[in-house]
C-alpha positions, 0 to 999 in steps of 0.5 A: 248342891252347894260348895263355898260361894265366893264374895267375887260377884263375877265368879259367884254368878259363874258358880251358880250357873255351873250348879245347874249347867255342869252337864253341858259340854265344855262348861269351863269355856261357858263360865269363862264367856259368862264372866266376860273375862279373858281365859287367863284372867277367869282362871286365875280369878276363879282359883283365888276365889274358890281355892279350886281350878274351874275344871275341878269345881265342875268335877266336884259338882258332877261327882256329887250329882253322880253319888246321889244317882248311885245312891238312889237309882239303879242306872248303869254306871255308863248311864250315870256318867253320861247323865252328870256330863261325862261322854267317856265312862272309863274316865268317869270311873277313874276320876270317881275312884281317885276322888271318892276312894271307891269305884262307882259300883262299890259306892252304890253297894255301900251307900244305897244300902245305908240310904235305904236303912236310914229311910226305914227308921 
C-alpha cells in the first residue's frame, strides 16, 4: 500500500515504518520517537510534508488494509478492526463509514462480489 512519499528524509522514514507497523498501539508516538524530533516539530513537519496529520495517515493505512480484508476474507468486522489496529470496533465502524461512505458490512457485500466477478474473467 503506497501513499505519496515525501522528499523529507525523516518523514519518509516514518512513512515507511508506518506502512509495516500501523497495527501497533500508539503508532504516531512511535513515529515521533523514530523521527528524533519534538512532538510539536514532528506534527508540523509531517503535515507539511504529506498534507495530512500523522493520525489521519495511520487511519488511511488501516482503512486500506481493512478494505482488503473485507474484500478477500470472511473475518467478522470486529476481527477486521482488531487485525488493522483498532481495539474499539464501534469506533472503527464509525470511522470506516465516515471515510469510505459505507459500513464495513456494506463494503464487504459490494466489493467482495465485484472482486469475485473480476477474478473469474
